[in-house]
C-alpha positions in Angstrom: 1.9 12.6 15.5 -1.6 11.1 15.9 -3.3 9.9 19.0 -2.7 6.4 20.1 -5.6 4.1 20.5 -6.0 2.8 24.0 -7.3 -0.7 24.6 -10.3 -1.1 26.8 -10.3 -3.8 29.5 -12.9 -6.4 30.0 -13.6 -7.1 33.6 -15.6 -10.0 35.0 -16.8 -9.5 38.5 -17.6 -12.0 41.2 -21.2 -10.8 41.8 -21.4 -12.1 45.4 -18.2 -10.4 46.5 -18.1 -7.5 44.0 -14.4 -8.0 43.2 -12.7 -8.4 39.9 -11.8 -12.0 39.2 -10.6 -11.6 35.6 -9.1 -8.7 33.7 -8.0 -9.0 30.1 -7.4 -6.6 27.3 -10.1 -6.5 24.7 -8.6 -7.9 21.5 -8.7 -5.6 18.5 -11.2 -6.6 15.9 -8.5 -7.7 13.5 -4.9 -8.6 14.3 -2.4 -6.4 12.6 -0.7 -9.4 11.0 -4.0 -10.6 9.6 -4.8 -7.1 8.3 -1.4 -6.6 6.7 -1.4 -10.1 5.2 -4.8 -9.5 3.6 -3.7 -6.1 2.3 -0.5 -7.7 0.9 -2.4 -10.6 -0.7 -4.8 -8.2 -2.4 -1.9 -6.1 -3.8 -0.1 -9.3 -4.9 -3.2 -10.5 -6.7 -3.6 -7.2 -8.5 0.1 -7.2 -9.6 0.0 -10.8 -10.7 -3.1 -10.1 -12.7 -1.3 -7.2 -14.4 1.5 -9.5 -15.3 -0.9 -12.1 -16.5 -2.9 -9.7 -18.7 0.3 -8.3 -20.2 1.6 -11.8 -20.8 4.7 -11.0 -18.6 4.6 -13.7 -16.0 7.9 -15.1 -17.3 9.6 -11.9 -15.9 9.2 -13.5 -12.4 11.8 -16.1 -13.3 14.6 -13.5 -13.8 17.2 -13.8 -10.9 17.9 -10.0 -11.0 14.3 -9.2 -10.7 13.9 -11.6 -7.7 17.0 -10.2 -6.0 15.8 -6.6 -6.4 12.4 -7.4 -5.0 13.8 -9.4 -2.1 16.4 -6.7 -1.2 13.8 -4.0 -1.3 11.4 -5.9 0.9 14.1 -6.6 3.4 15.0 -2.9 3.5 11.4 -1.9 4.0 11.0 -4.5 6.8 14.2 -3.2 8.4 12.5 0.2 8.8 9.8 -1.5 10.9 12.2 -3.5 13.0 14.6 -0.6 13.6 13.7 2.3 15.8 12.1 4.4 13.1 8.8 6.2 12.9 7.7 3.9 10.0 6.0 1.3 12.3 4.0 4.0 14.1 3.0 5.6 10.8 1.9 2.2 9.4 -0.8 2.1 12.1 -2.7 4.9 10.4 -5.4 3.7 8.0 -4.6 6.5 5.5 -1.0 5.3 5.3 -2.0 1.7 4.7 -4.6 2.5 2.0 -2.3 5.1 0.5 0.6 2.6 0.4 -1.6 0.0 -1.3 -2.9 2.5 -3.9 0.6 3.8 -4.5 2.1 0.3 -4.9 -0.6 -0.8 -7.4 -0.8 2.6 -9.2 3.0 2.9 -9.2 3.2 -0.6 -10.5 0.9 0.3 -13.4 2.9 3.4 -14.2 6.1 1.5 -13.9 4.7 -1.1 -16.3 4.1 1.5 -18.9 7.4 3.4 -18.4 9.9 0.7 -17.5 8.2 -2.5 -18.3 7.1 -5.5 -16.3 10.3 -5.9 -14.4 9.3 -3.5 -11.6 5.9 -5.2 -11.2 7.6 -8.6 -11.0 10.1 -7.2 -8.4 7.2 -5.9 -6.3 5.7 -9.5 -6.5 9.0 -10.9 -5.2 9.0 -8.3 -2.5 5.5 -9.3 -1.4 6.6 -13.0 -1.5 9.5 -12.0 0.8 7.0 -10.3 3.2 4.9 -13.5 3.3 8.1 -15.5 4.1 8.9 -13.2 7.0 5.3 -13.3 8.2 5.5 -17.1 8.2 8.7 -17.0 10.3 7.0 -14.5 12.7 3.8 -16.7 13.1 6.0 -19.8 13.6 7.8 -18.1 16.4 11.2 -18.4 14.6 11.6 -14.6 14.3 10.0 -11.6 15.8 10.4 -8.1 17.0 10.4 -9.2 20.6 14.0 -10.4 20.1 14.3 -14.1 19.3 17.3 -15.8 20.7 
């Protein structure tokens, strides 16, 4: 597919001996979890605004809508945890932006065609994502194989 970005190493030298005393990878400018959380929060804000403007916030209280959103989010996250190309594809900026635009645009179209239930389900899916992210950041769950 695309080329992988390689991380540069920062080296600190002992000037008197000319040897490397510290080697550490240069941290990316933004952690992927932070980037993904900001993207998800932006999308969630847009979808909630749509529900608010259309006076459809009560749709969020329907159990079937919540179940659909949660199940979909867990399915999508399973693609990233399993050995699929989805995780590698997600690293491309065009895929991230395209997904955000598709979710918000698709939510708008779904609102017109199906009604607010699809938008509310997407909100529940994003809520599920934030729950999984909280578990990851707390060290309770992670792709490294928690025991």
